[in-house]
C-alpha positions as CSV (number, residue, x, y, z in Angstrom):
1,X,-122.8,37.3,155.0
2,X,-121.2,34.1,156.3
3,X,-119.4,34.4,159.7
4,X,-115.7,35.1,159.2
5,X,-112.5,34.5,161.1
6,X,-109.8,37.0,160.7
7,X,-106.2,35.8,160.8
8,X,-103.0,37.9,160.8
9,X,-100.2,36.9,158.5
10,X,-97.1,38.1,156.6
11,X,-97.0,37.9,152.8
12,X,-94.0,35.7,151.9
13,X,-93.6,36.7,148.3
14,X,-91.0,39.5,148.4
15,X,-88.8,41.8,150.5
16,X,-91.8,44.1,151.3
17,X,-93.0,41.4,153.8
18,X,-96.5,43.1,154.0
19,X,-98.8,42.3,156.9
20,X,-102.1,40.8,155.9
21,X,-105.6,40.2,157.3
22,X,-106.9,36.9,155.9
23,X,-110.7,36.6,156.3
24,X,-111.7,33.0,156.4
25,X,-115.2,31.6,156.1
26,X,-116.8,28.1,155.8
27,X,-116.1,26.4,152.5
28,X,-118.9,25.3,150.2
29,X,-119.4,21.6,151.0
30,X,-120.5,21.1,147.3
31,X,-117.2,22.3,145.9
32,X,-115.3,19.1,144.9
33,X,-112.1,21.1,144.4
34,X,-112.1,22.3,148.0
35,X,-109.5,20.5,150.2
36,X,-110.2,22.5,153.4
37,X,-113.2,23.2,155.6
38,X,-112.6,26.9,155.3
39,X,-111.9,29.2,152.3
40,X,-110.2,32.6,152.1
41,X,-112.9,35.1,151.4
42,X,-110.8,38.3,151.5
43,X,-107.2,39.4,152.0
44,X,-106.3,43.0,152.8
45,X,-103.5,44.9,154.3
46,X,-103.1,44.8,158.1
47,X,-103.1,48.5,159.3
48,X,-101.8,47.4,162.7
49,X,-98.7,45.6,161.3
50,X,-95.6,47.3,162.8
51,X,-93.7,47.0,159.6
52,X,-96.0,47.6,156.6
53,X,-98.8,49.5,158.3
54,X,-101.5,48.4,155.9
55,X,-99.5,48.6,152.6
56,X,-100.2,45.8,150.2
57,X,-99.7,45.1,146.5
58,X,-101.9,43.0,144.3
59,X,-99.8,39.8,144.6
60,X,-100.5,39.6,148.4
61,X,-104.2,39.4,147.7
62,X,-103.6,36.2,145.8
63,X,-102.3,33.9,148.5
64,X,-105.7,32.3,148.8
65,X,-105.7,31.6,145.1
66,X,-102.2,30.1,145.4
67,X,-103.4,27.8,148.2
68,X,-106.6,26.6,146.5
69,X,-105.1,26.4,143.0
70,X,-106.4,23.1,141.6
71,X,-103.1,22.6,139.7
72,X,-101.0,22.8,142.8
73,X,-99.4,19.4,143.6
74,X,-100.6,17.8,146.8
75,X,-99.2,14.3,146.3
76,X,-95.9,13.1,144.9
77,X,-95.6,12.4,141.2
78,X,-93.5,9.7,139.5
79,X,-93.0,9.4,135.8
80,X,-94.1,6.1,134.5
81,X,-92.8,4.1,131.5
82,X,-95.1,6.0,129.1
83,X,-93.5,9.3,130.3
84,X,-96.6,10.3,132.2
85,X,-96.6,11.7,135.7
86,X,-98.9,9.7,138.1
87,X,-99.7,10.2,141.7
88,X,-98.1,7.8,144.2
89,X,-97.7,7.5,147.9
90,X,-94.9,9.2,149.7
91,X,-93.2,5.9,150.5
92,X,-93.4,4.9,146.8
93,X,-91.9,8.2,145.7
94,X,-89.0,8.1,148.2
95,X,-88.3,4.5,147.1
96,X,-88.3,5.4,143.4
97,X,-86.0,8.4,143.9
98,X,-83.6,6.2,146.0
99,X,-83.6,3.6,143.3
100,X,-82.7,6.1,140.6
101,X,-80.0,7.9,142.5
102,X,-78.4,4.6,143.5
103,X,-78.2,3.5,139.9
104,X,-76.6,6.7,138.7
105,X,-74.1,6.8,141.6
106,X,-73.2,3.1,141.0
107,X,-72.4,3.8,137.4
108,X,-71.1,7.4,137.4
109,X,-70.3,8.3,141.0
110,X,-71.8,10.9,143.3
111,X,-69.9,13.7,141.5
112,X,-72.2,13.2,138.5
113,X,-75.1,14.7,140.5
114,X,-75.7,18.3,141.1
115,X,-78.4,20.7,142.4
116,X,-80.2,23.8,141.2
117,X,-81.6,26.0,143.9
118,X,-84.5,28.3,142.9
119,X,-85.3,31.8,144.1
120,X,-88.5,30.8,146.0
121,X,-86.2,28.9,148.5
122,X,-85.4,32.2,150.2
123,X,-89.1,32.9,150.8
124,X,-90.0,29.5,152.2
125,X,-90.0,28.7,156.0
126,X,-88.5,25.2,155.6
127,X,-86.5,25.4,152.4
128,X,-84.6,28.5,153.4
129,X,-83.5,27.0,156.6
130,X,-82.8,23.4,155.4
131,X,-81.4,23.6,151.9
132,X,-77.9,23.9,153.5
133,X,-78.5,20.5,155.2
134,X,-79.5,18.9,151.9
135,X,-76.3,20.1,150.3
136,X,-74.1,19.2,153.3
137,X,-75.7,15.8,154.0
138,X,-75.6,14.8,150.3
139,X,-72.0,16.0,149.9
140,X,-73.0,18.3,147.1
141,X,-71.7,21.2,149.1
142,X,-68.2,19.9,148.3
143,X,-68.6,20.8,144.6
144,X,-70.0,23.8,142.8
145,X,-73.8,23.8,142.3
146,X,-76.2,26.0,140.4
147,X,-78.8,28.5,141.5
148,X,-80.9,31.5,140.4
149,X,-78.3,33.7,142.2
150,X,-76.1,33.7,139.1
151,X,-78.9,35.3,137.2
152,X,-79.9,37.7,139.9
153,X,-77.4,39.0,142.4
154,X,-74.0,37.3,142.4
155,X,-72.1,40.6,141.5
156,X,-73.4,42.1,144.8
157,X,-72.2,39.1,146.8
158,X,-68.8,39.3,145.1
159,X,-68.4,43.0,145.9
160,X,-69.5,42.6,149.5
161,X,-67.1,39.7,150.1
162,X,-64.2,41.6,148.7
163,X,-65.0,45.1,150.2
164,X,-66.2,44.0,153.6
165,X,-65.1,40.4,154.0
166,X,-68.5,38.7,153.9
167,X,-70.6,38.0,150.8
168,X,-74.1,38.4,152.4
169,X,-73.5,41.5,154.5
170,X,-75.1,43.7,151.8
171,X,-75.9,47.3,152.7
172,X,-79.3,48.7,152.0
173,X,-80.5,52.2,151.3
174,X,-81.9,54.0,154.4
175,X,-84.9,55.4,152.4
176,X,-86.9,56.6,155.4
177,X,-84.1,59.1,156.3
178,X,-82.5,60.1,153.1
179,X,-83.0,63.4,151.2
180,X,-81.4,62.4,147.8
181,X,-81.9,59.0,146.3
182,X,-80.4,57.6,143.1
183,X,-82.2,54.5,141.9
184,X,-80.3,52.7,139.2
185,X,-81.4,49.6,137.4
186,X,-84.3,49.0,139.8
187,X,-88.1,49.5,139.5
188,X,-89.6,49.4,143.0
189,X,-93.1,50.1,141.6
190,X,-93.1,46.6,140.2
191,X,-90.6,44.8,142.5
192,X,-91.2,46.6,145.8
193,X,-87.6,46.2,146.7
194,X,-84.8,43.8,145.9
195,X,-81.9,43.3,148.4
196,X,-83.9,46.0,150.1
197,X,-86.6,45.2,152.7
198,X,-88.9,48.3,153.0
199,X,-92.7,48.3,152.7
200,X,-94.1,50.7,150.1
201,X,-90.8,51.8,148.5
202,X,-92.5,54.0,146.0
203,X,-94.3,55.8,148.8
204,X,-90.9,56.5,150.4
205,X,-89.5,57.8,147.2
206,X,-92.5,60.2,146.9
207,X,-91.7,61.6,150.3
208,X,-88.0,61.9,149.5
209,X,-89.0,63.8,146.4
210,X,-90.9,66.2,148.5
211,X,-88.0,67.0,150.8
212,X,-85.1,66.5,148.3
213,X,-84.7,64.7,145.0
214,X,-85.1,61.3,143.4
215,X,-83.1,60.4,140.3
216,X,-83.9,57.2,138.3
217,X,-81.2,55.8,135.9
218,X,-82.9,53.2,133.6
219,X,-83.2,52.6,129.9
220,X,-86.9,52.6,130.3
221,X,-89.2,55.3,131.8
222,X,-90.7,52.9,134.3
223,X,-93.5,53.9,136.6
224,X,-90.8,54.5,139.2
225,X,-88.9,56.8,136.8
226,X,-92.1,58.6,135.8
227,X,-92.7,59.6,139.4
228,X,-89.1,60.7,140.0
229,X,-87.7,64.2,139.7
230,X,-85.3,63.2,137.0
231,X,-85.1,60.2,134.6
232,X,-81.7,59.4,133.2
233,X,-82.0,56.9,130.3
234,X,-78.8,54.9,129.9
235,X,-77.5,52.3,127.4
236,X,-77.8,48.9,129.1
237,X,-74.4,47.5,130.3
238,X,-72.7,50.9,130.6
239,X,-73.9,51.7,134.2
240,X,-70.4,51.2,135.6
241,X,-68.9,53.7,133.1
242,X,-71.4,56.4,134.3
243,X,-70.7,55.6,137.9
244,X,-66.9,55.9,137.4
245,X,-67.5,59.2,135.7
246,X,-69.4,60.4,138.8
247,X,-66.4,59.2,140.9
248,X,-64.1,61.1,138.6
249,X,-66.1,64.4,139.2
250,X,-66.0,63.8,143.0
251,X,-62.2,63.7,143.0
252,X,-61.6,66.3,140.2
253,X,-63.7,68.9,141.9
254,X,-62.7,68.2,145.5
255,X,-66.1,66.9,146.5
256,X,-65.0,63.9,148.4
257,X,-65.6,63.8,152.2
258,X,-65.3,60.5,153.9
259,X,-66.3,61.9,157.2
260,X,-66.5,59.2,159.9
261,X,-65.0,56.7,157.4
262,X,-61.7,58.6,157.0
263,X,-59.7,56.0,159.0
264,X,-61.8,53.0,158.1
265,X,-61.1,52.6,154.4
266,X,-58.1,51.6,152.3
267,X,-57.1,51.9,148.7
268,X,-58.7,55.3,148.3
269,X,-55.8,56.4,146.0
270,X,-56.4,53.4,143.8
271,X,-60.0,54.5,143.3
272,X,-58.9,58.0,142.4
273,X,-56.3,56.7,139.9
274,X,-58.8,54.4,138.2
275,X,-61.5,57.2,138.0
276,X,-59.1,59.6,136.5
277,X,-59.4,57.8,133.2
278,X,-63.2,58.0,133.1
279,X,-64.2,61.7,132.8
280,X,-67.9,62.3,131.8
281,X,-66.9,63.4,128.3
282,X,-65.3,60.0,127.7
283,X,-68.3,57.9,128.7
284,X,-71.1,60.1,127.6
285,X,-71.5,58.8,124.1
286,X,-71.4,55.1,125.0
287,X,-73.8,55.6,128.0
288,X,-76.1,57.8,126.1
289,X,-76.0,60.3,128.9
290,X,-74.7,63.9,128.3
291,X,-71.5,64.8,130.1
292,X,-73.0,67.8,131.8
293,X,-75.9,65.7,133.2
294,X,-73.4,63.3,134.7
295,X,-71.4,66.2,136.2
296,X,-74.5,67.7,137.7
297,X,-75.6,64.4,139.2
298,X,-72.2,64.1,140.9
299,X,-72.3,67.6,142.3
300,X,-75.9,67.3,143.6
301,X,-75.2,63.9,145.2
302,X,-72.1,65.3,147.0
303,X,-74.0,68.4,148.1
304,X,-77.0,66.6,149.6
305,X,-77.3,66.5,153.3
306,X,-78.1,62.7,153.2
307,X,-77.8,60.8,150.0
308,X,-78.0,57.2,148.9
309,X,-77.2,55.4,145.7
310,X,-79.3,52.2,145.3
311,X,-78.4,50.0,142.3
312,X,-80.1,46.7,141.8
313,X,-80.9,43.9,139.4
314,X,-80.5,45.8,136.2
315,X,-77.0,46.6,137.3
316,X,-76.2,43.1,138.4
317,X,-77.3,41.0,135.4
318,X,-75.4,42.9,132.8
319,X,-72.0,42.7,131.1
320,X,-70.2,44.7,133.9
321,X,-72.4,43.7,136.8
322,X,-69.6,43.5,139.4
323,X,-68.2,46.9,138.6
324,X,-71.7,48.4,138.6
325,X,-72.4,46.7,142.0
326,X,-69.1,47.9,143.5
327,X,-69.3,51.6,142.6
328,X,-72.5,52.6,144.4
329,X,-70.9,51.7,147.7
330,X,-67.7,53.6,146.6
331,X,-69.8,56.7,145.7
332,X,-71.5,56.6,149.1
333,X,-68.3,56.1,151.0
334,X,-66.6,59.0,149.1
335,X,-69.4,61.3,150.2
336,X,-69.7,60.2,153.8
337,X,-73.0,58.3,153.0
338,X,-71.8,54.7,153.8
339,X,-72.8,53.5,157.2
340,X,-74.5,56.8,157.8
341,X,-78.2,57.7,158.4
342,X,-79.9,58.3,155.1
343,X,-77.2,56.5,153.2
344,X,-76.2,52.9,152.6
345,X,-76.5,51.1,155.9
346,X,-76.5,47.6,157.3
347,X,-79.6,46.1,158.9
348,X,-79.5,44.6,162.4
349,X,-81.9,41.6,162.0
350,X,-83.5,40.3,165.2
351,X,-83.0,36.7,164.0
352,X,-79.9,36.8,161.8
353,X,-79.6,34.3,159.0
354,X,-76.7,31.9,159.3
355,X,-75.5,33.3,156.0
356,X,-74.4,36.5,157.7
357,X,-72.0,34.8,160.1
358,X,-68.2,34.9,159.9
359,X,-67.2,31.5,158.5
360,X,-63.6,32.4,158.4
361,X,-63.3,31.5,154.8
362,X,-60.5,33.1,152.7
363,X,-61.6,35.3,149.8
364,X,-60.9,33.3,146.7
365,X,-62.5,32.6,143.4
366,X,-62.0,30.0,140.7
367,X,-60.8,27.2,142.9
368,X,-62.3,24.9,140.3
369,X,-63.5,25.4,136.8
370,X,-66.4,23.9,134.9
371,X,-65.6,20.9,132.7
372,X,-66.9,22.2,129.4
373,X,-66.5,25.9,129.3
374,X,-63.8,26.3,131.9
375,X,-65.9,28.8,133.8
376,X,-64.5,29.5,137.3
377,X,-66.6,28.8,140.4
378,X,-67.7,31.9,142.3
379,X,-68.9,31.3,145.8
380,X,-69.1,27.5,145.1
381,X,-71.3,28.0,142.1
382,X,-70.9,27.9,138.4
383,X,-72.9,30.1,136.1
384,X,-76.3,28.6,135.6
385,X,-75.8,28.9,131.9
386,X,-73.2,26.1,132.3
387,X,-75.8,23.6,133.5
388,X,-77.1,22.5,130.0
389,X,-73.6,21.9,128.5
390,X,-72.5,19.9,131.6
391,X,-75.5,17.6,131.0
392,X,-75.4,17.2,127.2
393,X,-71.7,17.1,126.6
394,X,-70.4,13.5,126.9
395,X,-67.2,12.6,128.6
396,X,-65.6,12.2,132.0
397,X,-67.4,14.3,134.6
398,X,-70.7,14.6,132.7
399,X,-73.7,15.3,134.8
400,X,-76.2,12.5,135.0
401,X,-78.4,13.5,137.9
402,X,-80.1,16.7,139.0
403,X,-82.0,17.9,142.1
404,X,-84.1,21.0,141.7
405,X,-85.5,22.9,144.6
406,X,-88.3,25.4,144.0
407,X,-87.0,26.6,140.6
408,X,-87.9,26.7,137.0
409,X,-84.6,27.2,135.1
410,X,-86.2,26.2,131.8
411,X,-87.9,29.6,132.0
412,X,-85.4,31.6,134.1
413,X,-81.9,30.4,132.8
414,X,-80.1,31.8,129.8
415,X,-80.0,29.7,126.6
416,X,-83.0,27.9,128.0
417,X,-83.8,26.0,124.9
418,X,-80.6,24.0,125.3
419,X,-81.3,23.3,129.0
420,X,-84.9,22.2,128.1
421,X,-83.4,19.7,125.6
422,X,-80.7,18.5,128.0
423,X,-83.1,17.8,130.8
424,X,-85.2,15.6,128.5
425,X,-82.2,13.2,128.3
426,X,-80.8,13.4,131.9
427,X,-80.6,10.0,133.6
428,X,-82.3,11.1,136.8
429,X,-84.0,14.3,138.0
430,X,-85.8,14.8,141.3
431,X,-87.6,18.0,142.1
432,X,-89.0,19.5,145.3
433,X,-91.7,21.7,143.9
434,X,-95.4,22.6,144.1
435,X,-95.9,22.7,140.3
436,X,-95.6,20.5,137.3
437,X,-94.0,23.3,135.3
438,X,-91.7,23.7,132.3
439,X,-88.8,22.4,134.3
440,X,-90.3,19.7,136.6
441,X,-92.1,18.1,133.6
442,X,-88.7,16.5,133.0
443,X,-88.5,15.1,136.6
444,X,-88.6,11.4,137.4
445,X,-90.0,12.2,140.8
446,X,-91.6,15.4,142.2
447,X,-92.0,15.9,145.9
448,X,-94.6,18.7,146.5
449,X,-94.0,21.1,149.3
450,X,-96.6,22.8,151.4
451,X,-98.5,25.8,150.4
452,X,-97.5,29.0,152.3
453,X,-100.8,28.8,154.2
454,X,-100.0,25.3,155.4
455,X,-96.9,26.2,157.3
456,X,-95.6,28.9,159.6
457,X,-93.7,31.9,158.3
458,X,-90.9,34.2,159.6
459,X,-88.6,35.5,156.9
460,X,-85.0,34.6,157.5
461,X,-82.7,36.1,154.9
462,X,-84.9,39.1,153.9
463,X,-84.4,41.0,157.3
464,X,-80.7,41.1,156.5
465,X,-81.3,44.2,154.4
466,X,-84.3,45.7,156.1
467,X,-84.5,49.4,156.9
468,X,-85.7,48.6,160.5
469,X,-85.0,45.8,163.0
470,X,-88.3,44.1,163.1
471,X,-89.8,40.7,162.9
472,X,-93.1,38.8,162.5
473,X,-94.2,35.2,162.9
474,X,-97.3,33.7,161.3
475,X,-98.9,30.4,162.3
476,X,-100.2,27.9,159.7
477,X,-103.8,28.4,158.7
478,X,-104.5,25.0,157.1
479,X,-102.1,22.5,158.8
480,X,-101.7,19.6,156.4
481,X,-102.5,16.0,157.5
482,X,-100.1,13.1,156.9
483,X,-97.7,15.1,154.7
484,X,-94.1,15.8,155.5
485,X,-92.7,19.3,155.5
486,X,-90.1,20.4,152.9
487,X,-87.4,20.1,155.6
488,X,-88.1,16.4,156.0
489,X,-88.1,15.9,152.3
490,X,-84.7,17.7,152.0
491,X,-83.2,15.4,154.7
492,X,-84.5,12.3,152.9
493,X,-83.2,13.4,149.5
494,X,-79.9,14.3,151.0
495,X,-79.6,10.9,152.6
496,X,-80.3,9.2,149.3
497,X,-77.4,10.9,147.5
498,X,-75.2,10.2,150.5
499,X,-76.0,6.5,150.1
500,X,-77.9,6.1,153.4
501,X,-80.8,3.7,152.9
502,X,-84.2,5.3,153.5
503,X,-85.0,2.6,156.1
504,X,-82.1,3.9,158.2
505,X,-83.0,7.6,158.0
506,X,-83.9,8.9,161.4
507,X,-85.4,12.3,160.7
508,X,-85.3,13.5,164.3
509,X,-81.7,12.3,164.8
510,X,-80.5,14.1,161.7
511,X,-82.3,17.2,162.6
512,X,-81.0,17.2,166.2
513,X,-77.5,16.9,164.8
514,X,-78.1,19.8,162.5
515,X,-79.6,21.9,165.3
516,X,-76.7,21.1,167.6
517,X,-74.2,22.2,164.9
518,X,-76.1,25.5,164.6
519,X,-76.0,25.9,168.4
520,X,-72.2,25.5,168.3
521,X,-71.9,28.2,165.6
522,X,-73.9,30.5,167.8
523,X,-71.8,29.6,170.9
524,X,-74.7,28.2,173.0
525,X,-74.9,24.9,174.8
526,X,-76.9,22.5,172.6
527,X,-78.1,20.5,175.6
528,X,-79.7,23.6,177.1
529,X,-81.2,24.7,173.7
530,X,-82.6,21.2,173.0
531,X,-84.2,21.0,176.5
532,X,-86.1,24.2,175.8
533,X,-86.9,23.5,172.1
534,X,-87.3,19.7,171.9
535,X,-89.6,19.6,168.8
536,X,-87.6,19.1,165.6
537,X,-88.1,21.2,162.5
538,X,-87.6,24.8,161.4
539,X,-89.5,26.4,164.3
540,X,-86.7,25.6,166.8
541,X,-84.1,26.9,164.3
542,X,-86.2,30.1,164.1
543,X,-86.2,30.2,167.9
544,X,-82.5,29.7,168.0
545,X,-81.9,32.6,165.7
546,X,-84.0,35.0,167.7
547,X,-82.5,33.9,171.0
548,X,-78.9,34.2,169.7
549,X,-79.6,37.4,167.8
550,X,-78.7,41.0,169.0
551,X,-81.9,41.3,171.1
552,X,-82.2,37.6,172.2
553,X,-82.2,36.0,175.6
554,X,-79.5,33.4,174.7
555,X,-81.5,30.8,176.6
556,X,-81.6,32.6,179.9
557,X,-78.3,34.5,179.8
558,X,-80.2,37.7,179.0
559,X,-83.5,37.2,180.9
560,X,-85.1,40.3,179.3
561,X,-84.2,39.2,175.8
562,X,-86.5,38.0,173.0
563,X,-87.5,34.5,172.1
564,X,-89.7,33.3,169.3
565,X,-92.6,33.1,171.7
566,X,-92.6,36.9,172.0
567,X,-93.4,37.0,168.2
568,X,-96.0,34.3,168.6
569,X,-97.7,36.4,171.2
570,X,-97.5,39.6,169.0
571,X,-99.2,38.8,165.7
572,X,-98.6,42.3,164.4
573,X,-94.9,42.0,164.9
574,X,-92.1,43.6,167.0
575,X,-90.1,46.6,165.9
576,X,-86.7,47.3,167.6
577,X,-86.0,50.5,165.7
578,X,-84.2,51.9,162.6
579,X,-80.8,50.9,161.2
580,X,-77.8,52.2,163.1
581,X,-74.2,52.7,162.1
582,X,-72.2,49.4,162.6
583,X,-69.3,49.4,160.2
584,X,-66.9,48.0,162.9
585,X,-69.1,45.0,163.4
586,X,-69.7,44.4,159.6
587,X,-66.1,44.5,158.2
588,X,-64.2,41.3,158.7
589,X,-60.9,42.1,157.1
590,X,-57.9,41.7,159.4
591,X,-57.2,45.4,159.5
592,X,-60.9,46.2,160.1
593,X,-61.0,48.5,157.0
594,X,-63.3,48.7,154.0
595,X,-61.3,47.8,150.8
596,X,-62.5,50.5,148.4
597,X,-60.6,49.0,145.5
598,X,-60.5,45.2,145.8
599,X,-57.9,43.8,143.5
600,X,-60.3,41.1,142.1
601,X,-62.9,43.7,141.3
602,X,-60.8,46.4,139.8
603,X,-59.0,43.9,137.6
604,X,-62.1,44.1,135.4
605,X,-61.8,47.9,134.7
606,X,-59.6,47.4,131.6
607,X,-62.4,45.3,130.1
608,X,-64.8,48.3,130.7
609,X,-62.3,50.6,129.1
610,X,-62.4,48.5,126.0
611,X,-66.2,48.7,125.9
612,X,-65.9,52.5,125.6
613,X,-64.2,51.9,122.2
614,X,-67.0,49.7,120.9
615,X,-69.7,51.6,119.0
616,X,-73.4,51.3,120.0
617,X,-74.5,49.5,116.9
618,X,-77.9,48.0,116.6
619,X,-80.6,47.3,119.2
620,X,-80.1,45.7,122.6
621,X,-82.6,43.8,124.8
622,X,-83.5,44.4,128.4
623,X,-85.8,42.5,130.7
624,X,-88.7,43.8,132.8
625,X,-91.3,42.8,135.3
626,X,-94.8,43.8,136.3
627,X,-96.4,44.6,139.6
628,X,-98.8,41.7,139.2
629,X,-96.0,39.2,138.4
630,X,-93.1,37.6,140.3
631,X,-90.7,35.9,137.9
632,X,-92.6,32.8,136.7
633,X,-94.3,32.0,140.1
634,X,-97.6,33.8,139.8
635,X,-98.8,33.2,136.2
636,X,-101.3,30.5,137.3
637,X,-103.4,32.9,139.2
638,X,-106.2,34.2,137.0
639,X,-106.7,37.5,138.8
640,X,-103.1,38.4,138.3
641,X,-102.7,37.5,134.6
642,X,-106.1,38.6,133.2
643,X,-106.5,41.8,131.2
644,X,-104.2,43.4,128.7
645,X,-101.4,41.2,127.4
646,X,-98.2,42.2,129.2
647,X,-95.9,39.9,127.3
648,X,-95.0,42.4,124.6
649,X,-91.9,43.9,122.9
650,X,-91.6,47.5,124.1
651,X,-89.9,49.6,121.4
652,X,-89.3,53.3,120.9
653,X,-91.3,54.9,117.9
654,X,-88.1,55.7,116.1
655,X,-86.8,52.1,116.3
656,X,-90.3,50.8,115.3
657,X,-90.3,53.0,112.2
658,X,-86.7,52.0,111.3
659,X,-87.3,48.3,111.7
660,X,-90.7,48.3,110.1
661,X,-92.7,46.9,113.0
662,X,-96.1,48.2,114.0
663,X,-97.9,48.5,117.3
664,X,-100.0,45.4,117.9
665,X,-98.4,43.4,115.1
666,X,-96.0,40.5,115.6
667,X,-92.3,41.1,115.5
668,X,-89.5,38.6,115.1
669,X,-86.8,39.2,117.7
670,X,-83.5,37.4,117.1
671,X,-80.2,37.0,118.8
672,X,-77.2,34.7,118.4
673,X,-79.0,32.3,120.8
674,X,-82.4,32.1,119.2
675,X,-85.5,33.7,117.7
676,X,-89.0,34.4,119.0
677,X,-92.2,36.1,117.7
678,X,-93.9,38.5,120.1
679,X,-96.6,41.3,119.8
680,X,-95.2,44.8,119.5
681,X,-96.0,47.7,121.9
682,X,-94.6,51.0,120.5
683,X,-93.9,53.4,123.4
684,X,-91.6,56.4,124.0
685,X,-91.0,55.0,127.5
686,X,-88.1,53.1,125.9
687,X,-85.0,55.0,125.1
688,X,-84.0,54.7,121.4
689,X,-81.7,51.7,120.7
690,X,-83.2,49.6,123.5
691,X,-86.1,47.1,123.4
692,X,-87.7,45.2,126.3
693,X,-89.4,41.9,127.0
694,X,-90.8,40.7,130.3
695,X,-89.1,37.7,131.9
696,X,-90.8,34.6,133.4
697,X,-93.1,33.8,130.5
698,X,-93.1,31.0,127.9
699,X,-95.7,28.6,129.4
700,X,-96.4,26.7,126.2
701,X,-94.6,23.4,126.9
702,X,-96.4,20.1,126.7
703,X,-96.6,18.0,129.8
704,X,-97.2,20.8,132.3
705,X,-100.2,21.2,134.6
706,X,-100.6,25.0,134.8
707,X,-103.8,25.6,133.0
708,X,-104.1,29.3,133.6
709,X,-100.5,30.0,132.7
710,X,-101.0,28.0,129.5
711,X,-103.8,30.3,128.5
712,X,-101.5,33.3,128.9
713,X,-98.3,31.6,127.7
714,X,-96.4,34.5,126.4
715,X,-92.8,34.1,125.2
716,X,-89.6,33.1,127.0
717,X,-87.1,36.0,126.7
718,X,-84.3,33.6,127.9
719,X,-84.5,31.9,124.5
720,X,-82.6,35.0,123.3
721,X,-80.0,35.0,126.1
722,X,-76.6,33.6,125.1
723,X,-75.1,31.3,127.7
724,X,-71.6,32.7,127.4
725,X,-72.7,36.4,127.9
726,X,-71.8,36.9,131.5
727,X,-70.3,39.4,133.9
728,X,-66.8,37.9,134.0
729,X,-65.8,38.4,137.7
730,X,-69.1,36.9,139.1
731,X,-70.2,34.6,136.3
732,X,-73.6,36.3,136.6
733,X,-75.8,36.1,133.4
734,X,-75.9,39.2,131.4
735,X,-79.6,39.2,130.4
736,X,-79.7,42.9,130.0
737,X,-77.9,44.4,127.0
738,X,-78.3,41.4,124.7
739,X,-77.7,42.5,121.0
740,X,-80.8,41.7,119.0
741,X,-82.4,42.2,115.6
742,X,-86.0,43.2,115.2
743,X,-88.1,42.7,112.1
744,X,-91.8,42.2,111.2
745,X,-92.8,38.5,111.7
746,X,-93.1,36.7,108.4
């Protein structure tokens, strides 16, 4: 066996943040596709990791394959006159992008350019820390933009902003210490955790089941539900009705007990008044959940010593996502399980993200409206489903330029066929991305980022909802030569849109100004900080966050405090303990109280009441993911996509018989937005009336360079998602609960 080096690292792919051992050995000198002197021979869980303690999912073992993927872009691409992407030098790529932006701005103005920020941004060392500088420098922050957030989590941000006064202070379930867990619209077996950082969530749920109870509310009997004590199948889009019925029971039977929150909440009477109209008997038929089962759930939750209600993506991206994201916090508050051990709590990150700070912004929505649809902005973003119509609809204010950052909205956005067509005709598109994929194939210029193994790593945003205050730093394994980091690319692209000639861009000066502004926000002397951290780039921002965090040294003010160097010296990480109650620090309302019934949120209750009068006619579609998949990111890794076809239509046997579709045969699935053909998988894991397709597939477009993904193309479920079908208060796409028709494919 060849001699190996063992390196310690953290997986960057999700909130689990698993610790890894990467075993490196000398590369085969005869391998023409090898770009490095070493190769990754083995990846396994790091048992000494203070956070994950050896836990690892299959995706983490694929980081080597991601790095060595021959399709991964390593040089900039520019689209030539024939429409082909060709490799060019970095200087040529920057010059071409500058030329294109200048032309569009001269003809249509800077307001004709926007940005789409993809989900991987939050998992990247440079992008997560510098995308704000791109938006600020370019001036795009002055107008609404687009992101994956309006498909994923915007309802949770809306409820946290209105309830607590800050959109990113999102409470997380204290799984290690709870005795009763309700998991609604989440499947940790596949996703690990979402807006929840906790390694081996499924293992924690098993332990909770041993000492108490786990209830999973989901239209599909997922592998998480199959291991729970109780599975409650529910009609997609009716989660908020069930939750309000639980609140009704709590009040009606005198089961509320705010405990330590008694003098820290307001509008309790409003919640009681609203819930009075939603008894279990009223919602049972629409939800598909018997009234007595809802009542028992409420009683058991209230009786539990420590209980938590965790609702996630399935409750966010549906018709009533904001209400379904608000009520879990209300239920926990009413039972004394908000800001309490074993309930919903707030993390204390060692290096807090700038997103968590008090910006002093008033709570307001709809300050502007989109040009075509009139959709209100929410947190300075329009629904991503508006992007296509803003590009392809002529008239004043039409979009002519787009920047995409680590995203693939042609796969991930609703009504994706229209967006695909719109991007083909946009005047200029520049992408920062590692892949020539279904979206970036439309780009005029693509700037590739670094692979995860070519840069350091310390998660920024994910520790914001972690069950413990911990942190880990990873050095780069394969430092690139003569390639800029993403942070430098973002600065240059931002300068282009701002009209600053590339010849005048001083990267270090821009970065020093950005760093100094961050110092001011943290209340530290930038001259002192710059003297101790002179090297520009994300590392010194990381150091700033650690030093100004709750355990930091504040550049010498607290001599025993932490700096980033402490993490560099401790490759297995540093753990400062579990979550602690901190409601007084979290809430930013002037009266210091949690608003249990924000006016903006509860204004949507009448719309929910109208839904109760609508019959459950026909089939509805939900999305799903798999343990070996991560949206559309991981489908070019052969070890993760091989085996049984996972891109199938799951359908209950009764629905299969009624619609005439057969297991293994092709079905045609149609909605008002489009139609697709997909293999059928008949299974009683689906509740009757609901079918399911995985998201992130549809890799059959010409002009891409993802050879493995093309072999396993699958179908794009967002071809069926109507762009106008959104959660009204947040603008979040409703990709769960889409009415569809299913028939045998002709």
